[in-house]
C-alpha positions as CSV (number, residue, x, y, z in Angstrom):
1,M,15.0,50.3,82.7
2,T,13.5,49.6,85.9
3,D,13.7,51.7,88.8
4,G,16.8,53.0,87.5
5,T,18.4,49.5,87.0
6,T,19.2,49.1,83.3
7,R,19.2,46.0,82.1
8,V,20.2,45.1,78.2
9,F,18.6,42.0,76.6
10,T,19.9,41.1,73.6
11,W,19.0,38.1,70.7
12,E,20.9,35.3,68.9
13,E,20.9,36.0,65.5
14,G,18.3,34.0,63.3
15,A,16.4,33.5,66.6
16,R,12.8,32.2,65.8
17,I,10.7,31.6,68.4
18,E,6.9,30.6,68.6
19,V,4.2,30.5,71.9
20,R,0.8,29.1,71.2
21,N,-1.2,28.6,73.7
22,L,-3.4,25.1,73.7
23,G,-5.8,26.0,76.4
24,G,-4.0,24.0,79.1
25,E,-1.0,23.6,78.0
26,T,1.6,26.4,76.5
27,V,3.8,25.6,73.8
28,I,7.2,27.4,73.2
29,E,8.3,25.9,69.8
30,A,11.5,27.9,68.8
31,N,15.1,26.9,66.7
32,S,18.5,26.4,68.5
33,A,19.1,30.6,68.9
34,G,15.3,30.8,69.7
35,L,15.9,28.1,72.7
36,K,19.2,30.3,73.3
37,T,17.4,33.6,73.5
38,P,14.6,33.6,76.3
39,A,17.3,31.0,78.6
40,A,19.5,34.3,78.4
41,H,16.9,36.9,79.0
42,L,16.0,35.0,82.1
43,L,19.5,35.4,83.5
44,T,19.5,39.0,82.6
45,L,16.4,38.8,84.8
46,D,18.3,37.1,87.7
47,Q,21.0,39.5,87.4
48,D,22.0,40.8,91.1
49,G,19.9,44.2,91.8
50,T,17.1,43.5,89.8
51,P,14.5,44.6,91.0
52,D,11.0,42.5,92.0
53,G,8.7,42.6,88.9
54,A,11.0,43.8,86.1
55,H,9.7,42.0,83.3
56,L,10.4,41.7,79.7
57,R,7.0,41.0,77.3
58,L,7.5,39.2,73.7
59,E,5.2,39.4,71.2
60,E,4.5,38.5,68.0
61,N,6.6,41.3,66.4
62,N,8.1,42.3,69.5
63,G,10.7,39.3,68.9
64,L,8.1,36.4,68.0
65,E,7.0,34.5,65.3
66,E,3.3,35.9,63.5
67,G,0.6,34.2,65.3
68,S,2.4,34.0,68.5
69,A,0.4,34.1,71.8
70,S,2.2,36.9,74.2
71,L,4.6,35.8,76.9
72,V,6.1,37.6,80.0
73,L,8.8,36.8,81.4
74,E,9.1,38.4,85.0
75,R,11.5,38.5,88.5
76,C,9.4,38.1,91.4
77,D,11.0,37.5,94.5
78,D,8.1,36.7,96.9
79,E,7.4,33.6,98.2
């Protein structure tokens, strides 16, 4: 919940997502359910009324595979 706005982030059953930081690039490796999950998270952040700065942090043991780098999905309406 941010600024009184509640957003529900759902996970596809069987989602597997691994994020690797390879220095100059970041790799998101996922199965089919794992590809749909962050796509849905981004659409949730895009909902009308979602405030600037609203974000979701994905980490190892919080949705990502063991050994994954952290990934933050954040709404930023500043140009």
